[in-house]
C-alpha positions as CSV (number, residue, x, y, z in Angstrom):
1,X,85.1,110.4,102.7
2,X,86.4,110.6,105.9
3,X,86.3,108.4,108.8
4,X,84.2,110.6,110.6
5,X,81.5,110.3,107.3
6,X,81.5,106.5,107.5
7,X,81.1,106.4,110.8
8,X,77.6,108.9,110.5
9,X,76.4,105.9,108.2
10,X,77.4,103.4,110.4
11,X,75.3,104.1,113.0
12,X,72.0,104.3,111.1
13,X,72.7,100.6,110.8
14,X,71.9,100.7,114.1
15,X,68.6,101.3,113.6
16,X,69.2,97.6,111.8
17,X,68.9,96.3,115.2
18,X,68.7,95.0,115.4
19,X,83.6,74.1,133.8
20,X,81.9,71.4,134.3
21,X,78.9,71.5,136.5
22,X,79.3,69.2,139.8
23,X,76.3,67.5,140.9
24,X,73.8,69.5,142.6
25,X,73.4,71.2,145.9
26,X,70.1,70.4,147.5
27,X,68.2,73.3,148.5
28,X,68.4,73.5,152.6
29,X,64.7,74.0,153.9
30,X,64.8,76.8,155.9
31,X,66.2,74.6,158.9
32,X,65.4,76.2,162.5
33,X,69.2,77.4,163.3
34,X,69.9,78.1,159.6
35,X,71.2,82.2,159.5
36,X,70.3,83.9,156.9
37,X,72.6,87.1,156.0
38,X,72.9,90.0,158.8
39,X,71.6,93.6,157.9
40,X,74.0,95.7,157.2
41,X,74.2,99.5,157.3
42,X,76.4,102.3,155.9
43,X,79.3,101.3,158.6
44,X,79.7,98.1,157.4
45,X,83.1,97.5,156.1
46,X,84.0,95.6,152.9
47,X,84.9,92.0,153.9
48,X,88.2,90.9,154.8
49,X,89.7,89.4,151.8
50,X,92.7,86.5,152.0
51,X,94.8,84.3,149.7
52,X,94.1,81.1,149.0
53,X,97.4,78.6,148.5
54,X,97.1,79.2,145.0
55,X,96.9,82.9,145.2
56,X,93.5,83.1,144.7
57,X,91.2,86.4,146.6
58,X,88.7,84.9,148.7
59,X,86.6,85.8,151.3
60,X,84.8,84.0,154.0
61,X,80.6,82.5,154.3
62,X,80.8,84.7,157.7
63,X,82.7,87.9,156.1
64,X,80.1,87.6,153.1
65,X,77.3,87.3,155.2
66,X,78.3,89.6,157.6
67,X,78.9,92.8,154.3
68,X,76.6,91.0,151.4
69,X,75.1,94.9,150.9
70,X,78.4,96.2,150.4
71,X,79.7,93.8,147.4
72,X,78.2,92.6,144.2
73,X,77.7,88.9,144.5
74,X,77.9,87.0,141.0
75,X,77.0,83.1,140.9
76,X,78.7,81.6,138.6
77,X,77.2,78.3,138.4
78,X,74.8,76.6,135.5
79,X,71.1,77.6,135.3
80,X,70.3,73.8,136.3
81,X,72.3,74.2,139.2
82,X,71.1,77.1,140.6
83,X,67.6,75.8,139.8
84,X,68.0,72.7,141.6
85,X,69.8,73.7,144.3
86,X,68.8,77.7,145.2
87,X,71.1,80.7,145.6
88,X,72.4,82.8,148.4
89,X,70.0,86.3,148.7
90,X,70.8,88.7,146.4
91,X,73.2,87.4,144.5
92,X,73.1,87.5,140.5
93,X,73.1,84.3,138.4
94,X,75.5,84.7,135.2
95,X,77.4,81.3,134.0
96,X,81.3,81.2,134.1
97,X,81.5,81.1,130.5
98,X,79.6,84.2,130.0
99,X,81.2,86.4,133.2
100,X,83.8,88.1,131.4
101,X,81.8,89.2,128.5
102,X,79.5,90.7,131.0
103,X,82.0,92.2,133.2
104,X,83.5,94.6,129.8
105,X,80.2,97.3,131.2
106,X,80.5,96.9,134.8
107,X,82.4,99.4,137.5
108,X,85.9,98.2,137.9
109,X,86.2,99.4,141.4
110,X,83.0,97.9,142.6
111,X,83.8,94.7,145.0
112,X,82.1,91.9,143.4
113,X,82.3,88.2,144.9
114,X,81.8,85.2,142.8
115,X,80.2,82.2,144.0
116,X,79.8,78.3,142.9
117,X,79.4,75.2,144.5
118,X,83.0,75.0,146.1
119,X,84.4,77.7,144.7
120,X,86.7,76.5,142.1
121,X,84.9,78.0,139.5
122,X,84.3,81.4,141.3
123,X,88.3,81.3,141.8
124,X,88.4,81.2,137.7
125,X,86.1,83.9,137.2
126,X,88.2,86.2,140.3
127,X,91.2,85.8,138.6
128,X,90.0,86.7,134.9
129,X,88.4,89.4,136.2
130,X,91.4,90.6,138.2
131,X,93.5,90.2,135.1
132,X,91.1,92.7,133.2
133,X,91.9,95.5,135.8
134,X,89.0,94.9,138.2
135,X,90.4,95.9,141.9
136,X,88.0,94.2,144.3
137,X,87.0,91.1,142.9
138,X,87.1,87.5,145.2
139,X,85.9,84.1,145.6
140,X,83.4,82.3,148.5
141,X,85.6,79.9,150.0
142,X,84.2,76.8,149.4
143,X,81.2,78.2,147.5
144,X,77.4,77.1,148.3
145,X,78.7,74.1,150.6
146,X,80.4,76.1,152.8
147,X,77.8,78.8,153.1
148,X,75.1,75.8,153.8
149,X,77.6,74.2,156.2
150,X,78.0,77.2,158.4
151,X,74.1,77.2,158.9
152,X,73.0,79.6,156.4
153,X,70.5,78.9,154.1
154,X,70.1,79.4,150.2
155,X,67.0,81.5,148.5
156,X,64.7,79.4,146.0
157,X,66.4,81.2,142.2
158,X,64.1,83.6,140.1
159,X,64.8,83.2,137.3
160,X,64.0,87.0,136.3
161,X,64.6,88.7,139.2
162,X,64.9,92.1,138.3
163,X,62.2,94.6,137.7
164,X,62.0,95.5,134.0
165,X,63.4,98.4,132.5
166,X,60.9,100.9,132.3
167,X,59.6,101.7,128.8
168,X,61.5,104.2,126.5
169,X,59.7,106.9,124.7
170,X,61.1,108.7,121.4
171,X,61.8,112.6,121.9
172,X,64.2,115.2,120.8
173,X,68.0,114.8,121.7
174,X,70.6,117.4,122.0
175,X,74.1,116.6,121.9
176,X,74.7,117.6,125.3
177,X,72.0,114.9,126.4
178,X,74.5,112.6,124.5
179,X,78.2,114.5,126.1
180,X,76.1,114.2,129.8
181,X,75.6,110.6,128.9
182,X,78.8,109.6,127.8
183,X,80.6,111.4,130.3
184,X,78.4,109.4,133.2
185,X,80.8,106.6,133.6
186,X,77.8,104.4,134.9
187,X,77.2,103.9,130.9
188,X,80.4,104.4,129.5
189,X,83.3,101.6,129.8
190,X,86.7,100.9,128.1
191,X,87.6,97.5,127.2
192,X,91.1,96.9,125.1
193,X,89.9,95.2,121.4
194,X,92.1,92.2,122.4
195,X,89.6,91.6,124.9
196,X,86.4,91.9,122.6
197,X,88.6,89.3,120.3
198,X,88.9,86.8,124.1
199,X,84.8,87.1,125.1
200,X,82.8,88.1,122.3
201,X,81.5,91.2,122.8
202,X,80.2,92.6,119.8
203,X,76.6,93.3,120.2
204,X,73.6,94.5,118.2
205,X,73.4,98.0,117.6
206,X,69.8,97.7,119.2
207,X,68.7,100.3,121.7
208,X,67.0,98.5,123.7
209,X,69.8,96.5,125.6
210,X,70.2,99.0,128.0
211,X,73.9,97.8,128.5
212,X,77.4,98.8,127.6
213,X,78.1,97.4,124.3
214,X,80.4,97.3,121.3
215,X,77.6,97.5,118.5
216,X,77.6,96.4,114.9
217,X,74.6,95.7,113.3
218,X,73.0,91.7,113.8
219,X,76.1,91.3,116.2
220,X,78.4,88.3,116.1
221,X,75.5,86.5,113.9
222,X,75.8,89.5,111.4
223,X,79.4,89.3,111.1
224,X,79.4,85.8,110.4
225,X,77.0,86.3,107.4
226,X,79.4,89.5,106.2
227,X,82.3,87.4,106.5
228,X,80.4,84.4,104.7
229,X,78.6,86.2,101.8
230,X,82.1,88.2,100.7
231,X,83.2,84.6,100.1
232,X,80.5,84.1,97.8
233,X,80.6,87.0,96.2
234,X,84.1,86.7,95.5
235,X,83.1,83.4,93.8
236,X,83.1,81.1,96.4
237,X,80.9,78.5,95.8
238,X,77.8,79.1,97.6
239,X,78.0,77.2,100.9
240,X,76.3,74.5,101.9
241,X,74.3,73.7,105.4
242,X,76.9,71.2,106.3
243,X,79.6,74.0,105.6
244,X,78.2,76.4,107.6
245,X,77.5,74.4,110.2
246,X,81.2,73.5,110.1
247,X,82.3,77.0,109.9
248,X,80.3,77.8,112.8
249,X,81.0,75.2,114.6
250,X,85.3,76.2,114.9
251,X,84.2,79.7,114.8
252,X,83.0,79.0,118.2
253,X,85.9,77.0,118.5
254,X,88.1,80.0,117.7
255,X,86.5,82.7,119.3
256,X,85.0,81.5,122.7
257,X,81.7,83.2,122.6
258,X,78.9,84.0,120.2
259,X,75.8,86.4,120.4
260,X,72.8,86.6,119.0
261,X,69.9,88.1,119.9
262,X,66.1,88.4,119.1
263,X,62.9,89.8,121.1
264,X,59.5,88.4,122.7
265,X,57.5,89.2,120.4
266,X,59.1,87.6,117.4
267,X,59.9,85.2,119.4
268,X,55.9,84.2,120.9
269,X,55.2,84.5,117.1
270,X,58.0,81.9,116.4
271,X,56.7,79.7,119.1
272,X,53.3,80.0,118.2
273,X,53.1,79.2,114.7
274,X,54.9,75.7,114.7
275,X,52.1,75.2,117.3
276,X,54.2,75.1,120.8
277,X,52.0,76.9,123.4
278,X,53.3,78.6,126.7
279,X,51.6,80.1,129.6
280,X,53.4,83.3,130.5
281,X,56.7,85.4,128.8
282,X,58.8,84.0,131.1
283,X,57.9,80.9,129.5
284,X,58.8,82.3,126.6
285,X,62.9,82.3,126.6
286,X,62.9,79.0,128.3
287,X,61.3,77.1,125.4
288,X,63.6,78.8,123.2
289,X,66.4,77.7,125.5
290,X,65.5,74.2,125.5
291,X,62.5,73.3,123.6
292,X,60.7,69.7,123.4
293,X,62.7,67.3,121.4
294,X,59.3,66.9,119.1
295,X,59.2,70.3,118.4
296,X,62.7,70.9,117.2
297,X,62.5,70.1,113.5
298,X,59.8,72.5,112.9
299,X,61.4,75.1,114.9
300,X,64.6,75.0,112.5
301,X,62.6,74.7,109.8
302,X,60.7,78.0,110.8
303,X,63.7,80.1,111.8
304,X,64.3,82.0,108.9
305,X,61.1,83.1,108.6
306,X,61.0,87.3,108.9
307,X,58.5,87.7,111.4
308,X,60.3,85.0,113.7
309,X,63.1,87.1,113.9
310,X,63.5,89.6,116.3
311,X,67.0,91.3,115.4
312,X,65.6,94.0,112.9
313,X,69.3,93.8,110.6
314,X,68.9,89.5,110.4
315,X,65.2,90.4,110.0
316,X,66.3,92.7,107.1
317,X,68.7,90.6,104.9
318,X,66.3,87.6,104.5
319,X,63.8,90.3,103.5
320,X,65.8,92.4,101.6
321,X,68.7,89.5,100.3
322,X,69.8,90.6,97.0
323,X,70.1,94.6,98.3
324,X,71.7,93.2,101.2
325,X,74.5,91.3,99.0
326,X,73.6,87.9,100.8
327,X,71.7,84.7,100.4
328,X,68.8,84.5,102.2
329,X,69.9,80.7,102.5
330,X,72.8,82.0,104.1
331,X,71.3,84.0,106.7
332,X,69.0,80.5,107.7
333,X,71.8,78.3,107.7
334,X,73.9,80.4,110.4
335,X,70.9,80.6,113.1
336,X,69.9,77.0,112.1
337,X,73.2,76.3,112.9
338,X,73.4,78.4,116.2
339,X,70.2,77.5,117.8
340,X,71.4,73.4,116.9
341,X,74.1,74.2,119.4
342,X,72.2,76.1,121.5
343,X,70.0,73.2,122.4
344,X,73.0,70.9,122.5
345,X,73.4,73.5,125.8
346,X,76.6,74.7,124.5
347,X,77.7,77.2,127.3
348,X,79.2,79.4,124.7
349,X,76.4,80.6,123.4
350,X,74.5,83.4,124.8
351,X,70.7,84.2,123.7
352,X,69.2,87.3,124.5
353,X,65.1,88.0,124.0
354,X,65.0,92.2,124.3
355,X,61.9,93.5,125.4
356,X,59.4,96.1,124.4
357,X,59.3,98.0,121.1
358,X,61.7,100.4,119.4
359,X,62.2,103.9,120.8
360,X,65.0,105.1,119.2
361,X,65.5,108.7,119.4
362,X,68.8,109.1,117.7
363,X,72.5,106.8,116.3
364,X,75.8,108.0,118.1
365,X,78.5,106.3,116.1
366,X,81.7,105.8,118.2
367,X,84.6,108.0,115.9
368,X,87.9,106.3,117.0
369,X,90.6,108.9,116.2
370,X,93.5,106.3,115.4
371,X,93.5,102.7,114.0
372,X,92.1,100.2,115.8
373,X,95.1,97.6,117.1
374,X,94.8,94.9,120.4
375,X,95.6,97.1,122.4
376,X,93.4,100.1,121.9
377,X,91.0,100.7,124.2
378,X,87.2,101.3,123.4
379,X,84.6,102.8,125.2
380,X,81.4,100.5,125.4
381,X,78.1,102.7,125.4
382,X,74.8,102.2,126.9
383,X,72.1,102.4,124.4
384,X,69.9,103.7,127.2
385,X,70.0,107.6,127.0
386,X,67.5,108.5,130.5
387,X,64.3,107.7,129.3
388,X,64.8,107.3,125.3
389,X,67.0,104.9,123.4
390,X,70.0,105.5,120.9
391,X,71.5,103.4,118.4
392,X,75.3,103.0,118.8
393,X,77.5,101.6,116.3
394,X,81.8,101.2,116.7
395,X,82.5,101.4,112.9
396,X,85.9,101.2,113.6
397,X,86.0,98.3,116.3
398,X,83.5,96.4,113.8
399,X,86.6,96.8,111.3
400,X,88.7,95.4,113.5
401,X,86.9,92.4,114.2
402,X,86.3,91.6,111.2
403,X,89.9,91.9,110.2
404,X,90.0,88.8,112.6
405,X,87.2,87.3,111.1
406,X,88.5,87.2,107.4
407,X,91.7,86.0,108.8
408,X,89.7,83.0,110.7
409,X,87.5,82.6,107.3
410,X,90.7,82.5,105.0
411,X,92.5,79.6,107.0
412,X,89.2,77.4,107.5
413,X,88.5,77.4,103.9
414,X,91.8,77.5,102.2
415,X,89.9,77.3,98.2
416,X,89.2,81.2,99.2
417,X,92.5,81.8,98.7
418,X,93.2,79.0,96.1
419,X,91.1,81.1,93.9
420,X,93.4,84.2,93.8
421,X,91.7,86.1,96.4
422,X,94.3,87.8,98.8
423,X,93.7,88.6,102.3
424,X,93.6,92.2,102.3
425,X,91.9,91.9,98.9
426,X,88.8,90.1,101.3
427,X,89.3,92.6,103.5
428,X,88.6,95.4,101.4
429,X,85.9,93.7,100.0
430,X,83.8,92.4,103.4
431,X,84.2,96.3,104.3
432,X,82.2,97.4,101.3
433,X,79.7,94.9,101.9
434,X,79.5,95.9,105.0
435,X,78.6,99.6,103.5
436,X,76.0,98.0,101.4
437,X,74.3,96.9,104.1
438,X,74.8,99.9,106.3
439,X,73.1,102.0,103.4
440,X,70.0,99.5,103.0
441,X,69.6,100.3,106.5
442,X,69.3,103.5,106.4
443,X,66.8,103.2,103.5
444,X,64.6,101.1,105.4
445,X,64.6,102.0,108.8
446,X,66.4,105.5,110.0
447,X,66.4,108.0,107.7
448,X,65.1,110.4,109.8
449,X,67.6,110.3,113.0
450,X,69.8,112.6,114.2
451,X,73.4,111.2,114.3
452,X,76.1,112.1,117.3
453,X,79.6,111.5,116.1
454,X,81.4,110.5,119.7
455,X,85.2,111.4,118.8
456,X,87.3,109.6,121.1
457,X,91.1,109.8,121.4
458,X,92.6,107.7,124.5
459,X,89.9,108.2,127.5
460,X,89.1,111.4,126.0
461,X,85.6,111.9,124.7
462,X,84.4,114.6,122.5
463,X,80.5,115.2,121.0
464,X,79.8,116.8,118.1
465,X,76.7,118.8,117.2
466,X,73.8,116.2,116.0
467,X,74.5,116.1,112.4
468,X,71.0,116.6,109.7
469,X,69.2,113.2,108.7
470,X,70.0,114.3,105.2
471,X,73.5,113.0,105.6
472,X,72.8,109.4,106.0
473,X,72.3,108.1,102.6
474,X,74.9,110.1,101.1
475,X,77.8,109.3,103.3
476,X,79.9,106.1,102.8
477,X,83.5,105.0,103.9
478,X,85.7,102.6,105.9
479,X,85.8,102.4,109.2
480,X,89.3,102.5,109.2
């Protein structure tokens, strides 16, 4: 089989969708002489940028206030800080630990100003994005302390400031629709494969996440389960819950970021089934991020109930464990390890609650024409195609990440190689199991969706005509 053929199958699996905060700044209560950001118009210039003694690009509070409508303002403080102190009007809140991950989907020519309490953490963010190739990034000099000292006020923090994305609807897609989509640089971004390792951008293939993504079934959680299940298939004794907890912690230390998503319906069932009540939908995510101590044991006991799992890939792995080549207990233990860490406020974890019902109208397979190396540029693609959604899968990028996961696990669990398994054998076995899981996902979830193969050579992208749904279950091949 060709790599392209495997990609078609890989896309179908998309259907399986699946710093140290300082003391808070007191809220300024609209003093009589407080200054709000002035109005600006099309003639307003970008804020003047200076350099700190350490070389960090900075803008002053006055310059930011005068040109706030010309820049994207990102507050990188912890959620507790912005909730306690407030936020500059018009800014977005993304904790420092997640900035680089989110930035992979941003326009690198868009002016961005980072904000924190005093300017230290925002300076780190500005320097990091400059290294990623962003052309106009800077830090607010002195942070919100300087903003307030200049007489300007902060606004109350709204955890859900953006209007929800309009509901998607299923309808027929053509190859021309996909060509227009991937040609739009608002929906496609390029990032080096090495950056994926540094910032953990393996999101799930779920079409309800409208951000530009690198898609793999189950995201980081699906890939960690895959690596552990491969070891067990090769003869390693079943991992105990304590062993999974230890491997998970070391995985975080090695890669620095871990993504898991659910959806609001599954989250509400999980909370309700353990007797944890909530007043509105916005409270659901907050409760799962930090539930009352008295409910945590019950939540962990119920974490692997399939109706409580909003990621389709992980849910199917629990429901059809034998067909997926995994132990249901292994999936459960990875989920339990994740939520224990999340409730300890580990900032390296990213937890996403997706909205709405699935409305995917196709599968988009991102076919790299050359083997992926650390320096290879890979397109991140938004699953939102106008008013519908698609599953997006990156088979070669996923295979690259799996090689790194294999190397990590073989170092972490030396008994795997001590039994005679080589790294190459492990990688091959892991890829075979990934293919098996993709076939099952096709059988359960995506037998009728057309497949669009997107070929990538450098930064040149071409789209083939849609492949018939019947090809899903017959194509198997490695992602390399």
